[in-house]
Every structure is written in structure tokens, then in C-alpha cells.
C-alpha positions as CSV (number, residue, x, y, z in Angstrom):
1,X,-24.4,-104.3,-33.5
2,X,-24.7,-107.2,-36.0
3,X,-25.0,-106.7,-39.7
4,X,-27.9,-107.6,-42.0
5,X,-28.2,-107.6,-45.8
6,X,-30.9,-108.9,-48.0
7,X,-31.1,-108.8,-51.8
8,X,-34.0,-109.9,-54.1
9,X,-32.9,-109.4,-57.6
10,X,-31.9,-111.0,-60.9
11,X,-28.2,-111.5,-60.7
12,X,-26.0,-113.8,-58.7
13,X,-26.7,-113.0,-55.1
14,X,-23.9,-114.6,-53.1
15,X,-21.1,-112.3,-54.2
16,X,-23.2,-109.3,-53.5
17,X,-24.1,-110.5,-50.0
18,X,-20.4,-111.0,-49.2
19,X,-19.5,-107.6,-50.6
20,X,-22.1,-106.0,-48.3
21,X,-21.1,-108.0,-45.2
22,X,-17.5,-106.9,-45.7
23,X,-18.7,-103.3,-45.4
24,X,-20.4,-104.2,-42.2
25,X,-17.3,-105.7,-40.6
26,X,-16.7,-102.5,-38.6
27,X,-19.7,-103.4,-36.4
28,X,-17.8,-106.3,-34.9
29,X,-18.7,-109.9,-35.3
30,X,-17.6,-113.5,-34.5
31,X,-19.4,-115.5,-37.2
32,X,-21.1,-114.9,-40.5
33,X,-23.5,-116.6,-42.8
34,X,-25.7,-116.3,-45.9
35,X,-28.8,-118.0,-47.2
36,X,-30.3,-118.1,-50.7
37,X,-33.3,-119.5,-52.5
38,X,-32.2,-122.3,-54.7
39,X,-34.9,-124.0,-56.8
40,X,-37.6,-122.9,-54.4
41,X,-35.8,-124.0,-51.2
42,X,-33.5,-122.0,-49.0
43,X,-30.0,-123.2,-48.5
44,X,-27.5,-121.9,-45.9
45,X,-23.7,-121.4,-45.7
46,X,-22.3,-120.4,-42.3
47,X,-18.8,-120.1,-40.7
48,X,-17.3,-119.2,-37.4
49,X,-14.8,-116.4,-37.5
50,X,-14.2,-113.9,-40.2
51,X,-15.9,-113.5,-43.6
52,X,-12.9,-115.1,-45.3
53,X,-13.9,-118.3,-43.6
54,X,-17.4,-118.0,-45.0
55,X,-15.9,-117.3,-48.5
56,X,-14.0,-120.6,-48.2
57,X,-17.3,-122.4,-47.4
58,X,-19.0,-120.8,-50.4
59,X,-16.0,-121.7,-52.6
60,X,-16.5,-125.3,-51.7
61,X,-20.3,-125.2,-51.8
62,X,-21.5,-122.4,-54.1
63,X,-25.0,-120.9,-53.9
64,X,-26.4,-120.3,-57.4
65,X,-29.3,-118.0,-56.6
66,X,-30.7,-114.4,-57.1
67,X,-32.4,-113.9,-53.8
68,X,-30.7,-114.2,-50.4
69,X,-29.9,-112.8,-47.0
70,X,-26.6,-112.4,-45.0
71,X,-25.5,-111.7,-41.5
72,X,-22.5,-111.0,-39.3
73,X,-23.1,-112.0,-35.7
74,X,-21.8,-110.7,-32.4
75,X,-22.6,-113.4,-29.9
76,X,-25.2,-112.6,-27.2
77,X,-27.0,-115.9,-26.7
78,X,-24.7,-118.9,-27.2
79,X,-21.0,-119.2,-28.0
80,X,-19.6,-118.0,-31.4
81,X,-19.9,-121.4,-33.2
82,X,-21.1,-122.4,-36.6
83,X,-24.3,-123.9,-35.1
84,X,-25.1,-120.6,-33.5
85,X,-24.2,-118.5,-36.6
86,X,-27.0,-117.0,-38.6
87,X,-29.0,-117.6,-40.7
88,X,-31.2,-119.9,-38.6
89,X,-33.6,-122.4,-40.1
90,X,-36.8,-124.1,-39.0
91,X,-38.9,-126.0,-41.5
92,X,-39.8,-123.6,-44.3
93,X,-38.3,-120.5,-42.5
94,X,-34.8,-119.1,-42.6
95,X,-33.9,-115.8,-41.0
96,X,-31.3,-113.5,-39.5
97,X,-31.8,-111.3,-36.5
98,X,-30.1,-108.4,-34.7
99,X,-31.1,-107.8,-31.1
100,X,-32.3,-109.8,-28.2
101,X,-35.7,-111.7,-27.8
102,X,-36.3,-111.3,-24.1
103,X,-39.1,-113.9,-23.8
104,X,-37.3,-116.5,-25.9
105,X,-37.1,-119.0,-23.0
106,X,-40.9,-119.0,-22.5
107,X,-41.5,-119.3,-26.3
108,X,-38.9,-122.1,-26.6
109,X,-40.5,-124.1,-23.8
110,X,-43.9,-123.7,-25.5
111,X,-42.5,-124.8,-28.9
112,X,-40.5,-127.7,-27.3
113,X,-43.7,-128.9,-25.6
114,X,-45.2,-129.2,-29.1
115,X,-42.4,-131.4,-30.4
116,X,-40.0,-128.7,-31.8
117,X,-36.3,-129.4,-31.5
118,X,-33.5,-126.8,-31.6
119,X,-30.0,-127.0,-33.0
120,X,-28.6,-123.8,-31.4
121,X,-28.5,-122.0,-28.1
122,X,-29.7,-118.7,-29.7
123,X,-32.8,-116.7,-29.0
124,X,-33.1,-116.2,-32.8
125,X,-33.9,-119.8,-33.7
126,X,-37.1,-119.5,-31.6
127,X,-38.4,-116.9,-34.0
128,X,-37.8,-119.2,-36.9
129,X,-39.7,-122.0,-35.3
130,X,-42.5,-119.7,-34.2
131,X,-43.0,-118.4,-37.8
132,X,-42.8,-121.9,-39.2
133,X,-45.5,-123.0,-36.8
134,X,-47.7,-120.1,-37.8
135,X,-47.3,-120.8,-41.5
136,X,-48.8,-124.2,-40.8
137,X,-52.1,-122.4,-39.9
138,X,-52.2,-119.9,-42.8
139,X,-51.1,-119.6,-46.4
140,X,-50.4,-115.9,-46.0
141,X,-46.8,-115.2,-44.9
142,X,-47.6,-111.6,-43.9
143,X,-50.4,-112.8,-41.6
144,X,-48.1,-115.4,-40.0
145,X,-45.3,-112.9,-39.7
146,X,-47.5,-110.3,-37.9
147,X,-48.7,-112.9,-35.5
148,X,-45.1,-113.8,-34.6
149,X,-44.1,-110.2,-34.2
150,X,-47.0,-109.6,-31.8
151,X,-45.6,-112.3,-29.5
152,X,-42.0,-111.1,-29.4
153,X,-40.7,-109.1,-26.5
154,X,-37.4,-107.4,-26.8
155,X,-35.4,-105.7,-29.6
156,X,-35.0,-107.0,-33.1
157,X,-34.3,-106.4,-36.7
158,X,-35.3,-109.4,-38.8
159,X,-34.8,-110.5,-42.4
160,X,-36.7,-113.7,-43.5
161,X,-36.8,-116.1,-46.4
162,X,-39.5,-118.8,-46.8
163,X,-39.3,-122.0,-48.8
164,X,-41.7,-121.8,-51.8
165,X,-41.9,-118.0,-51.7
166,X,-39.3,-117.2,-54.4
167,X,-38.4,-113.5,-54.6
168,X,-39.9,-112.6,-51.1
169,X,-38.0,-111.2,-48.2
170,X,-39.8,-110.2,-45.0
171,X,-38.3,-107.7,-42.6
172,X,-39.2,-106.1,-39.3
173,X,-37.7,-103.7,-36.7
174,X,-38.3,-102.9,-33.1
175,X,-35.5,-101.2,-31.1
176,X,-32.9,-102.1,-33.8
177,X,-32.5,-100.2,-37.1
178,X,-33.4,-101.6,-40.5
179,X,-33.5,-99.9,-43.9
180,X,-35.1,-100.7,-47.3
181,X,-33.1,-100.0,-50.5
182,X,-34.8,-99.3,-53.8
183,X,-33.3,-100.5,-57.1
184,X,-34.3,-101.1,-60.7
185,X,-36.0,-104.5,-60.8
186,X,-34.6,-105.5,-57.4
187,X,-34.9,-104.5,-53.8
188,X,-32.6,-104.5,-50.7
189,X,-32.9,-104.8,-46.9
190,X,-30.1,-103.8,-44.6
191,X,-29.1,-102.9,-41.0
192,X,-28.0,-99.5,-42.2
193,X,-27.5,-97.4,-45.3
194,X,-23.9,-98.7,-45.5
195,X,-25.2,-102.2,-45.9
196,X,-27.2,-101.4,-49.1
197,X,-24.7,-98.8,-50.2
198,X,-23.0,-101.0,-52.8
199,X,-26.3,-101.3,-54.7
200,X,-28.4,-98.2,-54.3
201,X,-28.5,-94.6,-53.1
202,X,-32.3,-94.6,-52.5
203,X,-33.4,-95.9,-49.1
204,X,-36.3,-95.8,-46.7
205,X,-35.9,-95.9,-43.0
206,X,-38.3,-98.3,-41.3
207,X,-39.8,-96.7,-38.2
208,X,-40.2,-98.4,-34.8
209,X,-42.5,-101.4,-35.1
210,X,-42.6,-101.4,-38.9
211,X,-42.5,-104.6,-40.9
212,X,-42.1,-105.0,-44.7
213,X,-42.5,-107.4,-47.6
214,X,-40.0,-107.0,-50.4
215,X,-40.0,-108.6,-53.8
216,X,-38.3,-107.6,-57.0
217,X,-40.9,-105.0,-57.9
218,X,-41.0,-103.0,-54.7
219,X,-41.9,-102.9,-51.0
220,X,-45.1,-103.2,-49.0
221,X,-44.7,-101.5,-45.6
222,X,-46.8,-101.8,-42.5
223,X,-46.8,-100.1,-39.1
224,X,-47.0,-101.8,-35.7
225,X,-50.8,-102.0,-36.0
226,X,-50.7,-103.7,-39.3
227,X,-51.9,-100.7,-41.3
228,X,-50.2,-100.2,-44.7
229,X,-47.9,-97.2,-44.7
230,X,-45.4,-95.4,-46.9
231,X,-42.0,-94.3,-45.6
232,X,-40.1,-91.5,-47.5
233,X,-37.4,-92.5,-50.0
234,X,-34.3,-90.5,-49.3
235,X,-31.0,-90.2,-51.2
236,X,-27.7,-91.2,-49.4
237,X,-24.2,-90.9,-50.7
238,X,-23.1,-93.8,-52.8
239,X,-19.4,-93.0,-52.5
240,X,-17.3,-95.7,-50.9
241,X,-14.3,-93.4,-50.6
242,X,-15.0,-92.9,-46.9
243,X,-14.9,-96.6,-46.1
244,X,-11.6,-97.5,-47.8
245,X,-8.3,-97.6,-45.9
246,X,-6.4,-95.9,-48.8
247,X,-2.7,-95.4,-47.9
248,X,-3.2,-96.4,-44.2
249,X,-2.5,-99.7,-42.6
250,X,-5.7,-99.6,-40.5
251,X,-9.0,-97.8,-40.6
252,X,-8.2,-96.5,-37.1
253,X,-5.0,-94.7,-38.2
254,X,-6.8,-93.3,-41.3
255,X,-9.6,-92.0,-39.0
256,X,-7.1,-90.4,-36.6
257,X,-5.7,-88.5,-39.5
258,X,-9.1,-87.4,-40.7
259,X,-9.8,-85.5,-37.5
260,X,-8.7,-82.1,-38.7
261,X,-11.4,-82.3,-41.4
262,X,-14.0,-83.9,-39.2
263,X,-13.6,-81.4,-36.4
264,X,-13.7,-78.5,-38.8
265,X,-16.8,-79.8,-40.5
266,X,-18.5,-80.2,-37.1
267,X,-17.4,-76.8,-35.8
268,X,-18.8,-75.2,-38.9
269,X,-22.2,-76.5,-37.9
270,X,-22.2,-74.4,-34.7
271,X,-19.8,-71.5,-35.2
272,X,-19.7,-68.6,-37.7
273,X,-16.0,-68.3,-38.3
274,X,-16.4,-65.4,-40.6
275,X,-18.0,-63.2,-37.9
276,X,-16.4,-64.9,-35.0
277,X,-19.8,-65.7,-33.3
278,X,-21.7,-68.7,-32.3
279,X,-24.5,-69.7,-34.6
280,X,-28.1,-69.7,-33.1
281,X,-29.2,-73.0,-31.8
282,X,-32.6,-74.6,-31.5
283,X,-32.2,-74.6,-27.7
284,X,-32.6,-71.5,-25.6
285,X,-29.9,-72.1,-23.0
286,X,-31.1,-69.0,-21.0
287,X,-34.4,-70.8,-20.4
288,X,-33.1,-74.0,-18.9
289,X,-31.6,-74.5,-15.5
290,X,-29.8,-77.9,-15.9
291,X,-28.4,-80.3,-18.6
292,X,-28.7,-84.0,-18.1
293,X,-26.4,-85.9,-20.5
294,X,-26.7,-89.7,-21.1
295,X,-24.1,-91.7,-23.0
296,X,-22.1,-94.9,-23.1
297,X,-18.4,-95.7,-23.5
298,X,-16.3,-93.1,-25.4
299,X,-19.3,-90.8,-25.8
300,X,-19.6,-90.7,-22.0
301,X,-16.1,-89.4,-21.7
302,X,-16.8,-86.8,-24.5
303,X,-19.8,-85.7,-22.5
304,X,-17.8,-85.3,-19.3
305,X,-15.4,-83.0,-21.1
306,X,-18.4,-81.1,-22.3
307,X,-19.6,-80.8,-18.7
308,X,-16.5,-78.8,-17.7
309,X,-17.2,-76.4,-20.5
310,X,-20.9,-75.9,-19.9
311,X,-20.3,-75.3,-16.2
312,X,-17.3,-73.0,-16.6
313,X,-18.4,-71.0,-19.6
314,X,-22.1,-70.9,-19.1
315,X,-22.6,-71.4,-15.4
316,X,-25.0,-74.1,-16.3
317,X,-25.2,-77.2,-14.1
318,X,-24.5,-80.3,-16.1
319,X,-24.8,-83.9,-15.0
320,X,-23.4,-86.8,-17.1
321,X,-24.5,-90.3,-16.5
322,X,-23.8,-93.7,-18.0
323,X,-27.0,-94.5,-19.8
324,X,-27.3,-98.1,-18.6
325,X,-27.3,-96.8,-15.1
326,X,-29.5,-93.8,-15.7
327,X,-32.3,-95.8,-17.3
328,X,-32.8,-98.1,-14.4
329,X,-32.2,-96.0,-11.3
330,X,-35.4,-94.0,-11.4
331,X,-33.6,-90.6,-11.5
332,X,-35.2,-87.4,-10.2
333,X,-35.6,-84.8,-13.0
334,X,-37.0,-81.3,-13.2
335,X,-38.9,-79.7,-16.0
336,X,-36.2,-77.1,-16.5
337,X,-33.8,-79.8,-17.6
338,X,-32.5,-80.3,-21.1
339,X,-31.9,-84.0,-21.7
340,X,-29.0,-84.7,-24.1
341,X,-28.1,-88.1,-25.7
342,X,-24.6,-88.4,-27.0
343,X,-23.9,-91.3,-29.4
344,X,-21.9,-91.9,-32.6
345,X,-24.4,-94.3,-34.2
346,X,-27.6,-92.8,-32.6
347,X,-28.7,-96.4,-32.1
348,X,-27.0,-97.3,-28.7
349,X,-29.8,-99.2,-26.9
350,X,-29.3,-97.9,-23.4
351,X,-28.8,-94.3,-24.5
352,X,-31.9,-94.4,-26.8
353,X,-34.0,-95.9,-23.9
354,X,-32.8,-93.1,-21.6
355,X,-33.6,-90.5,-24.1
356,X,-37.1,-91.9,-24.7
357,X,-37.7,-92.0,-20.9
358,X,-36.6,-88.3,-20.5
359,X,-39.0,-87.4,-23.3
360,X,-41.8,-89.2,-21.6
361,X,-41.2,-87.1,-18.5
362,X,-41.8,-84.0,-20.5
363,X,-38.2,-82.9,-20.7
364,X,-36.8,-81.0,-23.7
365,X,-34.5,-83.4,-25.6
366,X,-31.5,-83.1,-27.9
367,X,-29.4,-85.7,-29.6
368,X,-25.7,-85.3,-30.4
369,X,-25.2,-87.9,-33.1
370,X,-23.0,-88.7,-36.1
371,X,-25.8,-90.6,-38.0
372,X,-28.3,-87.9,-38.6
373,X,-31.1,-90.2,-39.6
374,X,-30.7,-92.5,-36.6
375,X,-33.3,-93.4,-34.1
376,X,-32.0,-90.9,-31.5
377,X,-32.0,-88.1,-34.2
378,X,-35.6,-88.9,-34.9
379,X,-36.6,-89.3,-31.3
380,X,-35.1,-86.1,-29.9
381,X,-36.8,-82.7,-30.4
382,X,-33.4,-81.1,-31.4
383,X,-30.7,-82.7,-33.5
384,X,-27.1,-81.6,-32.8
385,X,-25.2,-83.3,-35.6
386,X,-21.5,-84.2,-35.7
387,X,-19.9,-84.6,-39.1
388,X,-17.2,-87.2,-38.6
389,X,-18.4,-89.3,-41.6
390,X,-18.4,-93.1,-41.5
391,X,-16.1,-94.4,-38.7
392,X,-15.1,-98.0,-39.4
393,X,-12.6,-98.7,-36.7
394,X,-14.4,-100.1,-33.6
395,X,-12.4,-97.9,-31.3
396,X,-13.8,-94.5,-31.8
397,X,-11.4,-91.6,-32.7
398,X,-12.8,-89.0,-35.1
399,X,-16.4,-89.5,-33.8
400,X,-15.1,-88.8,-30.3
401,X,-13.3,-85.5,-31.2
402,X,-16.3,-84.5,-33.3
403,X,-18.5,-84.9,-30.2
404,X,-16.0,-83.0,-28.0
405,X,-15.8,-80.2,-30.6
406,X,-19.6,-79.9,-30.9
407,X,-20.0,-79.8,-27.1
408,X,-17.3,-77.1,-26.7
409,X,-19.0,-75.0,-29.4
410,X,-22.4,-75.4,-27.8
411,X,-21.0,-74.5,-24.4
412,X,-19.7,-71.2,-25.9
413,X,-23.1,-70.6,-27.4
414,X,-24.7,-71.3,-24.0
415,X,-22.3,-68.9,-22.3
416,X,-23.3,-66.1,-24.8
417,X,-27.0,-66.7,-24.4
418,X,-26.8,-66.7,-20.6
419,X,-24.7,-63.5,-20.5
420,X,-21.7,-65.2,-19.1
421,X,-19.5,-64.5,-22.1
422,X,-19.1,-61.0,-23.6
423,X,-18.3,-60.3,-27.2
424,X,-14.5,-60.2,-26.7
425,X,-14.5,-63.5,-24.8
426,X,-16.7,-65.0,-27.5
427,X,-14.3,-63.9,-30.2
428,X,-11.4,-65.4,-28.2
429,X,-13.0,-68.7,-27.6
430,X,-14.2,-69.1,-31.2
431,X,-10.8,-68.2,-32.5
432,X,-9.4,-71.0,-30.3
433,X,-11.9,-73.4,-31.8
434,X,-11.2,-72.1,-35.2
435,X,-7.5,-73.0,-34.7
436,X,-8.1,-76.4,-33.4
437,X,-8.1,-78.3,-36.7
438,X,-4.7,-77.0,-37.5
439,X,-3.5,-77.8,-34.0
440,X,-4.9,-81.4,-34.3
441,X,-2.9,-81.7,-37.6
442,X,0.2,-80.4,-35.7
443,X,-0.4,-83.0,-33.0
444,X,0.1,-85.7,-35.6
445,X,3.8,-84.7,-35.5
446,X,4.0,-86.4,-32.2
447,X,3.7,-89.7,-34.2
448,X,7.4,-90.7,-34.0
449,X,7.8,-89.8,-30.3
450,X,4.7,-91.7,-29.4
451,X,5.7,-94.7,-31.5
452,X,8.9,-94.9,-29.4
453,X,6.9,-94.7,-26.2
454,X,4.6,-97.4,-27.4
455,X,7.5,-99.8,-27.8
456,X,8.0,-99.6,-24.1
457,X,4.3,-99.4,-23.2
458,X,3.6,-102.6,-25.1
459,X,5.7,-104.5,-22.5
460,X,3.6,-103.3,-19.6
461,X,0.7,-105.2,-18.0
462,X,-0.8,-102.2,-16.3
463,X,-0.8,-98.5,-17.2
464,X,-2.1,-95.4,-15.4
465,X,-3.5,-92.3,-17.1
466,X,-3.7,-89.0,-15.1
467,X,-5.2,-85.7,-15.8
468,X,-6.9,-82.7,-14.1
469,X,-10.0,-80.8,-15.2
470,X,-11.1,-81.8,-18.7
471,X,-7.9,-83.9,-18.9
472,X,-9.4,-86.2,-16.3
473,X,-12.1,-87.7,-18.6
474,X,-9.6,-87.6,-21.4
475,X,-7.3,-89.7,-19.2
476,X,-10.1,-92.2,-18.8
477,X,-10.7,-92.2,-22.5
478,X,-6.9,-92.8,-23.0
479,X,-7.1,-95.8,-20.7
480,X,-10.2,-97.1,-22.5
481,X,-8.5,-96.8,-25.9
482,X,-5.4,-98.8,-24.6
483,X,-7.6,-101.5,-23.1
484,X,-9.8,-101.8,-26.2
485,X,-7.2,-102.4,-28.8
486,X,-4.0,-103.5,-27.0
487,X,-5.7,-105.6,-24.3
488,X,-3.4,-104.0,-21.7
489,X,-5.1,-103.2,-18.4
490,X,-5.2,-99.4,-17.9
491,X,-7.1,-97.0,-15.7
492,X,-7.6,-93.3,-15.8
493,X,-7.6,-91.2,-12.6
494,X,-7.9,-87.6,-11.6
495,X,-4.3,-86.6,-10.8
496,X,-5.4,-85.1,-7.4
497,X,-6.7,-88.5,-6.4
498,X,-3.3,-90.1,-6.7
499,X,-2.6,-90.0,-3.0
500,X,-6.0,-91.4,-2.2
501,X,-5.2,-94.9,-3.3
502,X,-3.8,-95.3,-6.9
503,X,-0.3,-94.4,-5.8
504,X,-0.1,-97.8,-4.2
505,X,0.0,-99.2,-7.7
506,X,3.2,-97.4,-8.6
507,X,6.3,-99.4,-9.2
508,X,9.1,-99.6,-11.8
509,X,6.9,-101.8,-14.1
510,X,3.8,-99.6,-14.1
511,X,4.0,-96.6,-16.5
512,X,2.0,-93.5,-15.9
513,X,0.8,-91.4,-18.9
514,X,0.0,-87.8,-17.8
515,X,-1.9,-85.3,-19.9
516,X,-0.6,-81.8,-18.9
517,X,-1.6,-78.9,-21.0
518,X,-0.4,-75.5,-19.8
519,X,-3.5,-74.5,-18.0
520,X,-4.3,-73.1,-14.5
521,X,-3.7,-76.5,-12.8
522,X,-0.5,-77.4,-14.7
523,X,1.8,-76.9,-11.6
524,X,-0.4,-79.2,-9.5
525,X,-0.3,-81.9,-12.2
526,X,3.5,-81.6,-12.4
527,X,3.7,-82.0,-8.6
528,X,1.7,-85.2,-8.8
529,X,4.1,-86.5,-11.5
530,X,7.1,-85.8,-9.2
531,X,5.5,-88.0,-6.6
532,X,5.2,-90.8,-9.1
533,X,8.8,-90.4,-10.3
534,X,10.1,-90.3,-6.8
535,X,8.6,-93.8,-6.2
536,X,10.4,-95.2,-9.3
537,X,7.4,-95.2,-11.6
538,X,8.1,-94.5,-15.3
539,X,6.3,-91.3,-16.3
540,X,5.3,-90.2,-19.9
541,X,4.3,-86.5,-19.7
542,X,2.4,-85.1,-22.7
543,X,2.8,-81.3,-22.5
544,X,3.6,-78.3,-24.6
545,X,7.3,-77.8,-25.2
546,X,7.3,-74.4,-23.3
547,X,5.7,-75.9,-20.2
548,X,8.1,-75.8,-17.2
549,X,10.1,-78.9,-16.5
550,X,8.9,-80.8,-13.4
551,X,11.7,-81.2,-10.8
552,X,13.0,-84.7,-10.4
553,X,14.2,-87.6,-12.6
554,X,12.4,-90.2,-14.5
555,X,9.9,-88.0,-16.4
556,X,9.8,-88.6,-20.2
557,X,8.5,-85.6,-22.1
558,X,6.5,-85.8,-25.4
559,X,5.9,-82.3,-26.8
560,X,2.4,-81.4,-27.7
561,X,1.3,-78.2,-29.6
562,X,0.7,-75.3,-27.3
563,X,-3.0,-74.4,-27.4
564,X,-5.8,-72.5,-25.6
565,X,-7.0,-74.6,-22.6
566,X,-10.5,-74.8,-24.2
567,X,-9.2,-77.0,-27.1
568,X,-6.6,-78.9,-25.2
569,X,-8.8,-82.0,-25.1
570,X,-9.0,-82.0,-28.9
571,X,-5.2,-81.7,-29.2
572,X,-4.3,-84.2,-26.6
573,X,-6.8,-86.7,-27.9
574,X,-4.5,-87.3,-30.8
575,X,-1.7,-88.3,-28.4
576,X,-3.8,-90.9,-26.5
577,X,-5.1,-92.3,-29.8
578,X,-1.7,-92.7,-31.4
579,X,-0.2,-94.1,-28.3
580,X,-2.9,-96.8,-28.1
581,X,-2.7,-97.5,-31.8
582,X,1.1,-98.0,-31.9
583,X,1.0,-100.1,-28.7
584,X,-1.6,-102.3,-30.3
585,X,0.4,-102.6,-33.5
586,X,3.5,-103.5,-31.5
587,X,1.6,-106.2,-29.8
588,X,0.1,-107.5,-33.0
589,X,-3.6,-107.3,-32.0
590,X,-6.5,-106.7,-34.4
591,X,-6.6,-102.9,-34.3
592,X,-9.8,-102.3,-36.3
593,X,-11.8,-105.2,-34.9
594,X,-10.6,-105.9,-31.3
595,X,-11.9,-109.0,-29.7
596,X,-15.3,-109.1,-28.0
597,X,-16.2,-105.6,-29.1
598,X,-18.8,-104.2,-31.5
599,X,-19.0,-100.8,-33.1
600,X,-22.6,-100.0,-32.4
601,X,-24.2,-101.6,-29.3
602,X,-27.8,-101.9,-30.2
603,X,-28.7,-104.4,-27.5
604,X,-28.3,-104.2,-23.7
């Protein structure tokens, strides 16, 4: 979840490190720092808070150098302080680290027993001391580095500078992504392609257990055994247009408005709109008897929406589990199960571990990811890509709807393959999906009405979200969005569960947001809302304009576009996103980088 950049070149390095770190802000962070080789010795500049604080430090104490590393940190071990900020230094060694070193306490005790002292509370500093100690026994940095890597337990991506080794950057990855960027007379190391994007379009993805030595002339790569290897050089887009806010105040708002395009691009992967048919998939749905989906956070709710579609349209049992629970509970699986990992980044630690476990059990595997070169994409037998493009806002919007769109399309394909959907039904469902980008664009017209609702919602301390069928997981996603960016406590419930406890929370100060498309359970949802209104609770009902008016007072309507029930989650997603967005803006919170959150959770 932290960001890493390294540059070994010929021009001033500090401004380039800062430029890259700014592009990595979307990952979430609470401190930042850079280090550079100045006259053979590595100097550091660090700051708590945002990158602008680090820029102020650099303005007061410039770094005149051509080789350096930089880091944005999201605190895991130790508070977000300057002392705990990366880079960390011990003797000749300065390094940055993403991940968690699980055996750091044991290593720290060993090092302390040999007289080593520590200035931070981080697990990272232990690695610096360990490497400095190994360098005392050998003049070969690569030999020392390999010895250290062999002693580390946990997940890491590392970038290392060593005093006296001008031009050299060492890197390694295990359980956390790292890429090498290729330039003319200079080289780069980054936590992802976006990190090195300002400098090159040519990158190599390091594989699990790889380590690398960079200098200005190139890269020497080694696998986990220490054998020299070569990793393919691939071309990535150098365009920065997708990571600029443009006319929008926040990335989140820009990404909400990008959803018609991102959903259309994603659906085009799975559907032939010309012929009105589902495209062939790499999975034979007729040959499997169950789907097991693992995911975290917003992806978990997208997967739950997909479950309704797979079971209703294809008659295919589908279980969805939070990956952090699945990986540790020793689940029972059968050979006829398709294991599916859903993730925006494709690097989420718990989801990746669950996918790897399923693969080890002999299950067929698939990964539904937005980053097509990610660890999950490479781990799974089948890649199901989404095409949301870079998503910078920490609170997922377009990546979520792209996941939902892909799952709905795949469910149609599964229904066709399993003989549950005939040609006429297939054409109807694909037409509904084909119309969804337009309906999403029409849903943006709810903007003003939702802005007015948000003015009132921003005064609440608790909010309930209700829905039935696929609207139930969308209600939970709506509650998550509001919590994430406005810091208002919110919960999502199945509307039918209202009388089983949550109705006790209803009072005049607790608004209820109801998602009520005109489907086969609309009347039941409306009845639940009458119960809330009768107890004096404010109700915001998001429903098509032609939906019948519930009886009773106190229900505030926001008109949503009428749509086929299949695509109602895509259309109503816009409403919950805009509602959360305008509530957060009204409260003055940091919409794109909410406190305590990170974009890509690559550690447990």
C-alpha cells in the first residue's frame, strides 16, 4: 500500500522522486521521505504528513544528487512520525520497504544483543541493520543482500542504497509488487508502473522472490534461488491524462463521471453487442458445480451482487467470503469448484493468499482484476479483466462498477452455457447491459437532488442503508462509502431484517437511505420504509420516478432512471457514490485520501 520509487541516472534526482511520489499519493500514506547519494554518502530527508511537508524540508535542505530513492508510508509498525518515516538508515545502508517483516522482533533482539541500537519502532529498520551487519563480512553487496533476504519472513518490497556504492540501487520483492523501469543511461525501480511512469514506458515486473541490482547501464535480476534470470520488458502507457483531475474538484468525482466509459469498456470484453451474445470465456461454466469468490472491502460487495446473478441466471451455487476469513478458517472445497479472486489492484494480500491456497488445492482459478499484470492476474489460470483504468481516489467507484458489470456479464454467459437462458433471454439481458452505460450517465442527473440530501445527511451521526436482493450488498457498499470519506457511522442492512433488530435504531435523528428499483420485491421494500417513516425516521428513497408512492408521510424521493433489474446495481451505485461524495465535501473531509485508509492493501 505504500509507494516506492528509485532512480539512478544523470540529472537532479530529488525533483523526480517528488514527482513520482505525488503520483503514488492515491495509495494512502501518513509520512514521506527521500534519500540520495551525495559525494558517496547517503543523505535523507523525511517528514510526517503530506508530500508538501517533505518539499518544505527539501527546500530548506536540498539534496544535490543523481541517484536516490523515495517512499510514501502508511503506518503498520510504529506511529506516523518523522522518526518512523522511511527511508531508514543503519551504518552504510539506507532503504525503503513496503510490507511487514513478521520475524522482526526476533531479528531485532539478535541485533540488539550485538550492540545495535534503533531509532524507530518500525520493522523496516531491522532490515537496514541486518544488511549493514552482513556488509561487514563481505565486500559484495549482492551476496550480503541475498543473505539478508533469506532470513526475512513476511512480505516486502525493498529499495536499497549503500554508502560508497554510487549508482547502485538494490531491490527485492516477496508478497509485494515491484517493477524495474528501463531508460536511456538510467534505470528506475518502483512499486508499480505508475511510479516509474513519468520516466519510462518500458518496464519489467519482478516475480515472487526476485531481487535486482540496478545501475545506470541496466539491471541484473536474480530469482529466489540466486540464479540470474531475465524478466520480459513490456510497454505500458506513458499517458498521464488518466491520473489528472482535469475539470473536477476531486479524483473521486472525476472517476464517478468516468463510469459510463469504464463500464462500457469492461462489458465489451465479455459481450458481443453487435450480435447480442455473450462472448466465449476461458471457463466452461457447464463443467463446474460451484463458484467460490474471495474478496475484500468494496470488491466483496461487488462479488455479492455477482452471486445473486450467478445463482438466478445460471442456477450455479456461489459463495462469497471475505478473504481474510477464508484464508485462515480451513474451508472445505470440492474439485468442481471455480475459485475466483476479485480485486481492483490484484495485489490485495489476503485475497492473493486465498487464491494461492485454492490453487494449491487443485481448484480451477480465475482473477477478476483491474491491473492485468498484477500478482493475481499472473497467479490465476484465467484472467477476467476489468477496464476501469487508473483509479486514484482511495474510495473505489469506477473499479467497483466495472467489477459488477463484469460479473453480471459473466453470469449471463454462465446461464447460456448451462442451458438456463435461451436465445431470447440472452438478447434481452445483453440489451439491458448494453444500455447500462447510458443509464449510468443519466443517473448523474441525480446530482443536484443528492447534493441537497447530503446537506442534511452531513448533520447526522448515524445513517442506515436498506436494500433487498442485489440492493442489499449495494446498501452495504453505500454505508462503506459514507464511512470511508465522511467519517459518519453507517450500516447497510437487508430491508427484510429491519424488524429483527435495526428498527430499534430508528429515531428522528437517524436517516435511512433506501435503494428501491422497480423489481419483484419493490412493494416489500416500500412497506419496510413505511415502518421507518411511521416511527419518525427520515427516509431517503432512491427509486424510479414511475415507481408507486409508498403510503405514509416522511419519505423523501430521489428519482433514479428506470432500468432492467439486472443493471439496477450499476445505476443505483451512482446515487450512493454521489451521496457519500457530497456529504464528505459538506463536512470538509479529505475525499481522495481519507484518514487511516490506503488504496491497495498489500499487507494483512
